[in-house]
C-alpha positions, 0 to 999 in steps of 0.5 A: 290366661285366667285373667283374659277369662275374667276380662272377657266375662267382664266385658260380656257383662258390660256389653249386655247391660247395654242393651236398650231399656223398656222405655227406649224400646216403647219409645222406638216401638211408638216411633214406628207406629207412627211410621205405619210399621206396625209389625216392627212396632209390635216386636220391639214393644213386646220386648219391652212388656217381657222386660216391664210386665207392670207397664200398661202404656207398653200394653196399650202401645202394643194393642194399637200395633196389633189392631193395625195388624188386623190381629184382634185376639191379641189386640184384645188381650193387650188392651186387657192388661192395659186396663187391668193394670191401670183403670184411669186412662180413657184411651185404654178403653176407647182402644178396646172399644175399637176392637169389640166394634170390629168384632161386631160386639156392639154392647160391649163396645158401648160399655168400653166407649162409656167408660172412656167418656167417664174418664174424658168427655172432650174427645169427639171421636169417642162420641161418634164410635158410640153412636155408631154402635148405638146405630148397629143396635138400632138405638137411634135416639142414643145415636143421634145424641152422641152424634150431636155431641161429636159434632159439637166436639169436632175440631179436626173437620171429620167429614164422617161426624156431620154425615152419621148425624145426617143419616140419623137426623133422615131416620127421624125425618128431620130433613132440613137439619139433615140437609144443614149436616150434609152440606157441612159434609160436602164442604169438607170433602167436595167428592163425598158421593155418599153424601150427595146421595143423601142429600138428595134423599133429604131435598126429597123429604123437604120438597115432598117429592122430585125437583131439580135440586134432587136430580142435580145431587142424584147426578153428582153422586153418579158422576162420583161413582155411587151406583145406588144412585142410578135407580133413584135418578131413574125414578125421580129424574127421567 
């Protein structure tokens, strides 16, 4: 009987030693992230963090899971931990900047994006998001510079890069440059209703008033469901 008890105890030790390692939990958690299973990902990665509380990559992945679950406080804590443990990965600052943007804290977001850019200035989306934060702060010159840089770096055909670049150009009455940027957005997405509306405004600035092109762009925006174009159409096209 005693020998049997020793055998069972040894077997339990063996089984407990066969559980997933923190690396395996993180790997599986990241797979769930890619599949959009954010709650499952958070559970797996949180378990990895408990087993290895010095793993900055795990904290970053946990923050991404919480961010997608709209649990912004938990996401912020996770990204703070990742940055405390390791300050040399731009993604950690970029991700925390996104939480700050969501929490309507543009100054903190700008600081995070700037830290990310200092570490790696090759990613268009950091400049795009910092530009949007500058727009929130009404720092239009800084926003314009960031959107221009984002447009130079963008290789993914993101319609928002040229769109927000155009919006800022319009604020400076640089109508022809804005028109060119908006045509780029529409080439990427022919059903981009807001871009047609802004294109009408750019055309108004170029022509110094109504024109057939203005009305054509407004009509297209209305066709695509953009309601603010209705009032402009009544003013300039009826």
